[in-house]
C-alpha positions as CSV (number, residue, x, y, z in Angstrom):
1,M,12.6,18.2,-3.8
2,S,11.5,18.7,-7.4
3,L,8.8,17.3,-9.6
4,T,10.3,15.7,-12.7
5,T,9.3,12.9,-15.0
6,T,12.6,11.1,-14.6
7,K,11.9,10.3,-10.9
8,T,10.3,7.0,-10.2
9,V,6.7,6.9,-9.1
10,R,7.9,5.5,-5.8
11,E,10.2,8.5,-5.2
12,L,7.4,11.0,-6.0
13,A,5.0,9.2,-3.7
14,L,7.6,9.4,-0.9
15,E,8.6,13.0,-1.5
16,F,5.0,14.3,-2.1
17,P,2.5,12.2,0.0
18,N,-0.5,13.8,-1.8
19,A,0.9,12.4,-5.1
20,T,-0.6,9.0,-4.2
21,R,-4.1,10.5,-4.6
22,V,-3.3,11.6,-8.1
23,F,-1.7,8.2,-9.0
24,E,-4.8,6.4,-7.5
25,K,-7.2,8.5,-9.6
26,L,-5.3,7.8,-12.8
27,G,-4.6,4.1,-12.2
28,I,-0.8,4.5,-11.8
29,D,0.7,1.8,-9.6
30,Y,2.8,3.5,-6.9
31,C,3.2,0.6,-4.4
32,C,4.2,-2.7,-6.1
33,G,5.1,-1.2,-9.5
34,G,6.6,2.1,-8.2
35,N,10.1,1.5,-9.7
36,K,9.1,2.9,-13.1
37,S,9.9,6.5,-13.9
38,L,6.9,8.8,-14.1
39,E,7.6,9.1,-17.8
40,E,7.5,5.3,-18.3
41,A,4.4,5.0,-16.1
42,C,2.6,7.7,-18.1
43,A,3.6,6.1,-21.4
44,A,2.3,2.7,-20.2
45,A,-1.0,4.2,-19.1
46,N,-1.3,6.4,-22.3
47,L,-1.3,9.6,-20.2
48,S,0.4,12.9,-20.8
49,A,3.4,13.3,-18.5
50,D,3.0,17.1,-18.6
51,E,-0.6,16.9,-17.5
52,I,0.3,14.6,-14.6
53,L,3.0,17.0,-13.5
54,D,0.5,19.8,-13.4
55,S,-1.8,17.6,-11.3
56,L,1.0,16.7,-9.0
57,E,1.9,20.4,-8.5
58,L,-1.7,21.2,-7.7
59,A,-1.8,18.3,-5.2
60,E,1.5,19.6,-3.6
61,E,0.0,23.1,-3.3
62,A,-3.0,21.7,-1.6
63,S,-0.8,19.7,0.7
64,R,1.1,22.9,1.7
65,A,-2.2,24.6,2.4
66,N,-3.2,21.7,4.7
67,Q,-0.3,20.5,6.9
68,S,-2.4,18.1,9.0
69,E,-1.1,15.0,7.1
70,R,1.8,13.4,8.9
71,N,5.2,13.0,7.2
72,W,5.5,9.2,7.6
73,P,9.0,8.9,6.2
74,I,10.4,10.7,9.2
75,E,7.9,9.7,12.0
76,P,9.0,7.1,14.6
77,L,8.5,3.6,13.2
78,A,6.3,2.8,16.2
79,D,3.9,5.6,15.1
80,V,3.9,4.3,11.5
81,I,3.0,0.8,12.7
82,D,0.2,2.2,15.0
83,H,-1.2,4.1,12.1
84,I,-1.1,1.0,9.8
85,K,-2.8,-1.1,12.4
86,S,-5.5,1.4,13.6
87,T,-6.2,2.7,10.1
88,H,-5.5,0.2,7.3
89,H,-5.6,-3.1,9.2
90,K,-8.8,-2.1,10.9
91,Y,-10.4,-0.9,7.7
92,T,-9.4,-4.1,5.8
93,R,-10.9,-6.4,8.5
94,E,-14.1,-4.4,8.6
95,E,-14.5,-4.4,4.9
96,I,-13.8,-8.1,4.5
97,A,-16.5,-8.8,7.0
98,R,-19.0,-6.4,5.2
99,L,-18.2,-7.3,1.6
100,G,-18.5,-11.1,1.9
101,P,-22.3,-11.0,2.6
102,L,-22.8,-8.2,0.1
103,F,-21.1,-10.3,-2.6
104,D,-23.4,-13.2,-1.8
105,K,-26.5,-11.0,-2.0
106,V,-25.5,-9.4,-5.4
107,C,-24.3,-12.7,-6.9
108,S,-27.6,-14.4,-5.9
109,V,-29.6,-11.8,-7.8
110,H,-27.3,-10.8,-10.7
111,G,-24.9,-13.7,-11.0
112,K,-26.8,-15.5,-13.8
113,N,-26.8,-12.4,-16.1
114,H,-23.4,-11.2,-15.1
115,P,-21.1,-14.2,-14.7
116,E,-18.1,-11.9,-14.2
117,L,-19.4,-11.4,-10.7
118,Q,-18.4,-14.9,-9.8
119,H,-14.8,-14.3,-10.9
120,V,-14.6,-11.0,-8.9
121,R,-16.0,-12.8,-5.8
122,A,-13.5,-15.7,-6.2
123,S,-10.6,-13.3,-6.4
124,F,-11.9,-11.3,-3.4
125,R,-12.3,-14.4,-1.3
126,G,-8.8,-15.5,-2.0
127,L,-7.4,-12.0,-1.3
128,A,-9.4,-11.7,1.9
129,Q,-8.0,-15.0,3.2
130,E,-4.5,-14.1,2.3
131,L,-4.8,-10.6,3.9
132,T,-6.2,-12.0,7.1
133,T,-3.3,-14.3,7.6
134,H,-0.8,-11.6,6.3
135,M,-2.0,-9.0,8.8
136,M,-1.9,-11.5,11.7
137,K,1.8,-12.4,10.9
138,E,2.7,-8.7,10.8
139,E,1.0,-7.9,14.1
140,M,2.2,-10.9,16.0
141,V,5.8,-11.3,14.7
142,L,7.2,-8.5,12.4
143,F,5.7,-5.3,13.9
144,P,6.6,-6.1,17.5
145,Y,10.2,-6.8,16.6
146,I,10.5,-3.6,14.7
147,V,9.1,-1.6,17.6
148,R,11.6,-3.4,20.0
149,M,14.5,-2.8,17.7
150,E,13.7,0.9,17.4
151,E,13.4,1.2,21.2
152,S,16.8,-0.4,21.6
153,V,18.4,1.8,19.0
154,I,17.0,5.0,20.6
155,Q,18.2,3.9,24.0
156,R,21.5,2.8,22.6
157,E,21.1,-0.7,24.0
158,P,22.0,-4.0,22.2
159,V,19.3,-5.2,19.9
160,L,18.1,-8.7,20.7
161,P,18.6,-11.0,17.7
162,P,15.3,-11.9,16.0
163,P,14.1,-15.5,15.8
164,F,13.9,-15.2,12.0
165,G,17.6,-14.4,11.4
166,S,17.2,-10.9,9.9
167,V,14.3,-8.5,9.6
168,Q,15.0,-8.8,5.8
169,N,13.6,-12.3,5.9
170,P,10.0,-11.6,7.0
171,V,10.1,-8.3,5.0
172,T,10.8,-10.3,1.8
173,M,7.9,-12.6,2.6
174,M,5.5,-9.7,3.3
175,M,6.5,-7.9,0.1
176,H,6.0,-11.1,-1.9
177,E,2.5,-11.4,-0.4
178,H,1.9,-7.7,-1.3
179,D,2.7,-8.6,-4.9
180,S,0.2,-11.4,-4.7
181,A,-2.4,-9.0,-3.4
182,G,-1.6,-6.6,-6.2
183,D,-2.3,-9.4,-8.7
184,A,-5.6,-10.1,-7.1
185,L,-6.6,-6.4,-7.3
186,R,-5.7,-6.2,-10.9
187,A,-7.8,-9.4,-11.7
188,M,-10.8,-7.9,-9.9
189,R,-10.5,-4.6,-11.6
190,Q,-10.2,-6.3,-15.0
191,A,-13.1,-8.6,-14.5
192,S,-15.3,-5.8,-13.3
193,A,-14.4,-3.4,-16.2
194,G,-12.8,-1.0,-13.6
195,Y,-15.6,-1.5,-11.1
196,T,-18.2,-0.1,-13.6
197,P,-21.7,-1.4,-12.7
198,P,-23.8,-2.5,-15.6
199,G,-27.0,-0.7,-16.6
200,D,-29.2,-3.1,-14.7
201,A,-27.2,-2.9,-11.5
202,C,-29.3,-2.4,-8.3
203,I,-28.2,-0.2,-5.4
204,S,-26.5,-3.2,-3.7
205,Y,-24.5,-4.0,-6.9
206,Q,-23.5,-0.3,-7.2
207,T,-22.6,-0.2,-3.5
208,L,-20.5,-3.3,-3.9
209,Y,-18.4,-1.9,-6.8
210,K,-17.9,1.4,-5.1
211,A,-16.8,-0.4,-1.9
212,L,-14.3,-2.6,-3.9
213,A,-12.8,0.5,-5.6
214,D,-12.4,2.1,-2.1
215,F,-10.9,-1.2,-0.8
216,E,-8.4,-1.2,-3.6
217,A,-7.4,2.5,-3.0
218,D,-6.9,1.9,0.7
219,L,-4.9,-1.3,0.1
220,H,-2.6,0.6,-2.3
221,Q,-1.9,3.2,0.5
222,H,-1.4,0.4,3.0
223,I,1.1,-1.4,0.8
224,H,2.9,1.9,0.0
225,L,3.4,2.7,3.7
226,E,4.9,-0.7,4.3
227,N,6.9,-1.4,1.1
228,N,8.3,2.1,0.6
229,I,8.5,3.5,4.1
230,L,8.3,1.1,7.0
231,F,10.2,-1.9,5.6
232,P,13.2,0.0,4.1
233,R,13.7,2.0,7.3
234,A,13.4,-1.1,9.5
235,I,16.1,-2.9,7.4
236,A,18.4,0.2,7.6
237,M,17.9,0.3,11.4
238,E,19.0,-3.3,11.9
239,P,22.4,-3.5,13.5
240,G,24.2,-5.2,10.7
241,H,23.0,-2.7,8.1
242,R,23.8,0.2,10.4
243,E,27.4,-1.0,10.8
244,E,27.7,-1.6,7.1
245,R,26.5,1.9,6.4
246,R,29.0,3.4,8.9
247,E,31.9,1.5,7.3
248,N,30.9,2.9,3.9
249,G,31.0,6.4,5.3
250,C,27.3,7.0,5.5
251,T,26.3,9.1,8.6
252,C,22.8,10.1,7.6
253,N,20.1,9.5,10.2
254,T,17.6,6.8,9.3
255,H,15.1,7.7,12.0
């Protein structure tokens, strides 16, 4: 593995998990927009590619010094799913419940002088509603099937056909909804000037913007785990895809 500017942002995020922290800090999209090369992403963000590489190298050194972070690209899919549910889904639900009333409080006091707050709140409400339904569909339909499929593959038993034809179908829907969530996050960040509270912002106002920035960062990590790790591995594990790969001479292990 090597750090080069020709690799895509997605490839770097997969090879070097701590890279996502660097990308998050600098505003580089590594989940929905991860197909750009690092060089292209830096040019678009008006950043120095050499400086980013230095930051990535430092993050990698820190990662080697602290090996507690799990390597999700090779962990069992059931463990990846448990982590997504217990960490990201739990956090998302808790923050949606907390931020709704906080938005109401801040808007009631500052909404008149800062009309952008109404736009941020409207985007958040729409995003919260979409995410609530989205996570429920994952937990009730897609995730259980992926876990059962992995169990069957490990035990070398036939995989029961899913009710949705192919795992690719719900995955495509989930990724489309991730794109929609990304659009909402960008709209919120733009309307709030990068979550920068104005000079007259009270503590609640400042707390709201800090919480929204944290919410965005967690959702980026959440989408990255699903789009770039869980979903591709689940598709590759599906019987039809495994047979196609064997016919093409691919013997690498997807688990």
